[in-house]
N, C-alpha and C positions, 0 to 999 in steps of 0.2 A: 575169497578170504577178505579182500578189501571191502566188498559189498557187505559182508557180515559185520565187519567192524563198524562201518558207517551206520548200519541199521541199529546196532547196539548203542552207538553214541546217540542216535536220534531218540531211542527209547528212553535213555537216561535223562535226556534233556526234557522230554515230555513229562517224565515222572517227577522231575525236580519241582520244588515249591515255587510258585510265581514270585518274581522279584518286584517289590513295590515301585511305582513310577519314580518317586523322588530318588530312590536308591539307584535305579537304572540311570537316571540323569547324572547323579554324582559320579558313577563309574565311568560313564561316557565322557564327561567333561574332564575327569582325571586323566583319561587316556589321551584326549585331544591336547591337553596342556593349555598354557595361557595364550599362545599365538593362534593356534587352529581353533580354539574354542571361544575366542574373543567375541565373535558375532553372536554366539549362542548366549553368552553371559549378558551381553548388552540387550538381548531381547527379553530377559527375565525382569519381572518387577522386583521391588525391594524384598518383599516377603518370600518370594520364590528363591531369590539369590541367597537369603539368609538360611533358608531351610536346606537347600542343596549344599551350601558350603559347610554347614554344621554336620551334615551326614558325611561329607567328604573328609572332614578333619578326623572323623572317628573310624574311617574305613579299615585302616591297617592294610594287610595283604589281601589282594584280590586275585583269586584263582583264574587261570587262563580259561578254564571251562566257562566261568561266569562271564568273562569278557566276550567269549564266543557267542553266548546267549544274548548279551546286551547289544553288541555291535559286531556281528560276524564279518561284515564287509570291511570293517576298519582294522581287523586283526592282521590283514596282509601288510599293513603299513607300520605296525608297532612291533616292539621286541617280543620274542617268545617268552621272556621271563615275566614273572608276576609284577604287577604294579604295587607301589607302596604309597598310601596316603599319609596323612599326618598334618599337624599345624603348619610346619615350615613350608611344605609343598603347597598346601592350600593358600598360604599367605602370598607366595610367589605368583600363583595363578591369578588370584584376586587382584593383585596390584597391576598385573599385566593386562587384565581384561575389563576391569570396572573403573569408573571414575574414582580418583584417589580418596576423596572424602568418604564415599560409600564403602570402598574397600577397607579403609582404616577402621571404620565403625564396626564392620563385620568382624575384622581381625581381632579387635579388642574383646568382642563377645566370645570369640573362640578361645582366646588366651586366658580369659578370666576363669579361674577354677570354679566348679559348681559349689565346692565347699572350701573357700580359701582359708589358709591358716592364719595365725595371729598377725604376723608381719605383713602378709599380703593384704589383710584387712586394713591395717594402719596405712598402707601405701595408697589405699583408695579412700581414706577418711578425708573429711574437709580439713584443709591445712589450718584454718583459723581455729577450729575446735581442738585439733591435735596440739597446736602451739600453745593454746590456753591451758590445756591439760598438763603439758610437759613443763611449762614455765614454773610450776609449783614444785618440780622435782629437783634433785641435786644435779649439778652440771655434768657429772660423770655419768649419771643415769641417762640424761638426755643424749649425751654423746654416743652411748651404746645404742640407744634406740635409732638415732639418725644414721648409724652405720649399718643398720639391719633393714631399713626400708629403702625404697628406690631413690636414686640420686635426685630425681625430679621432685619427689615429695619432700626430701630432706632440704632441698634448696628453698622451697616455698616456706617450710616451717622455720628454717634458720632466718630467713628474711623478716619474719614476723616477730621474732624474739627481740627483746631489748638489747641495745648495743653492748653493754658490759658483759651480759650473760652470754650472748651469742659468740663474742670473741673468745671468751673462756672456753666455750664448748668446742670451737674449732681447734684451739690449742690442745685440748684433751683428746680430740679425735686423732690429731697428728701424732701424739705419743701413746696411743692406746695399746695396751698389752692384751693378750687373750683373756677373755672373761671366763671364770670358772663356771662349771655347770650349775653349781648351787646358787651362785649370784644371778646367773641368767634365768634360772627357774623362778627366783624370787621376783625379778623384773617382769617376767611374763605373767606370773600370777597377779601381780599388782595391776598390770594393764588390763588383764582379763576382768578383774573384779571392779576396777574403777573406771575403765573406759570402754572395754569390749571392742577390740579390733586387732591387728597385724603380725609378724615376725620372719624369721631368718632366711636371708638369701644364701644359697648353698656355698660352702667353702669360705675360708678366711682370705680376704683380699688385703693388699697393702694399704695401710691407713692413708698414706700420702695420695695414692691413686684414688681412693674413695672420696677424699676431700676434693681432689681435682675434678672428679666427675660432678660432685655437688656444685662446685663453683662454676663449672661450665653451664649448668642449668640455671644459674642465677641471672637476674637482669644485670646489665652492665653497671648500674649505679650501686647495687648491693655488692657485686663482685669487687668493684674498686674500693668500696668502703672496708671490706674485710681484708683485702690485700694490703691496704694502707695501714690498717691496725696491726697486721702481722709484721709489716716492715719495722714497726716499733718494738713489738714484743718478741718476735721470732723471725728475724730477717732471713736466716738460712732457709727456714721452711717456706717463707714467701717466695724466695727465688726458685726453690724446687717446684713449688706449685705452678709458678708461671711457665716453667719448662715443660710440665706435664699437660698443661691446659692447651686445648686446640681451639684456635680462633677461626672465624670465617675467612679472614685474610689469608690464612695458611692454606685454604683450599686452592689458591692460585699455584700451589706447588704440586698439584695433582698431575699425573701424566695424562695425555690426551684421551686415551681410552677410558680411564677412570672418570675424568671430567665429563665426558659425554654420557657415560652411564648415570652419573649423578644428575645431570640435566634432564635426562629422560624420566628420572624417578621423582623429581621435584615438581610440585604444582606450579604452574606458570605464574599465578598471582603472588605466591610466596617468593619466587625468584625475583620478580619485578620489585617487590618491596625491599628485598635484601640488597639488590643492586642499586636501588635509589640512594642507599646510605653507604655504599662501598667506595673504596678509593678508585682512582682512575685506572691504576694498574690491574686491580681485581676485575673491574668491569671489562677492560680490554682482553683479559685472559679468557673470561667466559664467552665473550662475543667471538673470540677467535675459534672457539670450539663449535660455533654454530655456522650454518650457511649464511651468506651475505643477506639473503632474504629474511631469514629468521632473526638475524641480528638487527636489521632495520625495523622489523616488526616489534622487537623488544624495546628498542629505543623510542619508537612512536608511542607504544603503550605507556612507557615510563613518563613521557612528556604529557600525555593525555591525563594521566592519573593525578598530576599536580603534587603539592607538598604532602609528605607522609610523616606522621608522628615518629619521633625517635624511638619511642617504646615499641611501635609496630615494626620498625626496621630491626631493632634488637631481637624481637621475638621471631621474626622471619629468618634472620641470620642464625639464631640459635637452633631453630627447627631444622635448617639445612645442615648444620654441623652435626646434629644428633642423627639425622638421616644418613649422613656420610659415614658416621661411626657404625651404624647398623649395617650398612652395605659392606664396610670393611670387615666387620665381624663375620659376615657370611662369605667373605672371599670374593665379592663381586667387584670391589675396587681396592686400590692400595693407597693408604694414607702415608704421607711422608712426615716423619716426626720433626718437631721443631729443634733443629740443631744448628748452632752457629757455624759448625765446621762445613756443612753442606748447604748453607743458605744460598738461595738463588735470587738474583735481581733481574726483573724483566725490563 
C-alpha cells in the first residue's frame, strides 16, 4: 500500500509542469529564511537578487508538494504547513541577507505599485516641482494635500514654501476637519489635470500626529523655525507637537534588547555620523550595548572620520529615528514615549 502511494506521488511529480529556475530559487530562499539563506543571497549578483526577490514578493502560498519538488531534502527541517511569501516577509529576509543599501533599493522597487494612485504619485514627485505647484493654491488646499502624501514628502515641500504661507498651512493641518467627498474629488481632479501625480493614505489619522510625523522628517533648522512660529501663534499646539515628536536622544530610553536590535539594523556609517553629534549620555548608552571591542572600533572610526557637517549628523540621526519607528511598528523593538512622569536620567 505504501509502495503504491509512493509510486502515485512520483508519477504526479513527473507529470507536473516544470518550475522555472528563478521560481525554484525564490521558493528555496523563502524556505531557508534570512539566516540560513544569507550565503546564497550574497552569492547572487544584483540582477539575480532583484529577479528572485520580485518573484518571492508575489509568491503567496506555496504548496507542500511544490516544496518537496524544489528541495525534498530540506523539507525534513521545515514546518509541514505551507509557506507564505509577500512584501513584508521578503523585506525581512533581504535586510538580513544583503548589504543594507542594496536591500533597501530592492525593497523600494517591490513596494512601489506598478500603477500608483494619485497620492502615491505625488509622494514620489520632485519636492521642488510639487512645492511650486502648490504655492499657487489656497492654504487649506495645500494642507489637505500635505496630509494625504507621505510625511517625508510633506516635510520637504513644507520646507520649500515661504514662511508666512507654510506657518498658516501648519495651523490649518492642526485644526483640520474631515473633508467632504465632493471637495476631495475636486482637489483630486485639479491635481490630475494640472500636475498629474498622487493621493490618499488609508484611514483618517489624527491631525496632530500627522504634523508631528512631518516635523520629525524635517531638518532641525526647519523644525525649530516652525515650532518657534507656533509658540507665538498656537502655543498649546506647539507643546503637544513637542510631546509627540521622537528625537534621537530619546533612543537612549530603549531597553537593552531593543537597542541591540536597532544597532544590528543600522548601517555602521550612519550610526558613526549620528553619534558624532550625539550627547555624551547617548553615546555612552549605545556603547554600553556593544562589546568592548566593538565600542573601541566605533570610537576609532569616529576619530578617523574627523569633523562632520551638522546637516549630515541631522540626516543620520533622523534616518535612525525613522528606522526605529519602522521596527517598532513591526513589533521588533519597543519605543518609550516621551513622558515627564517616567523620564530616566543616566
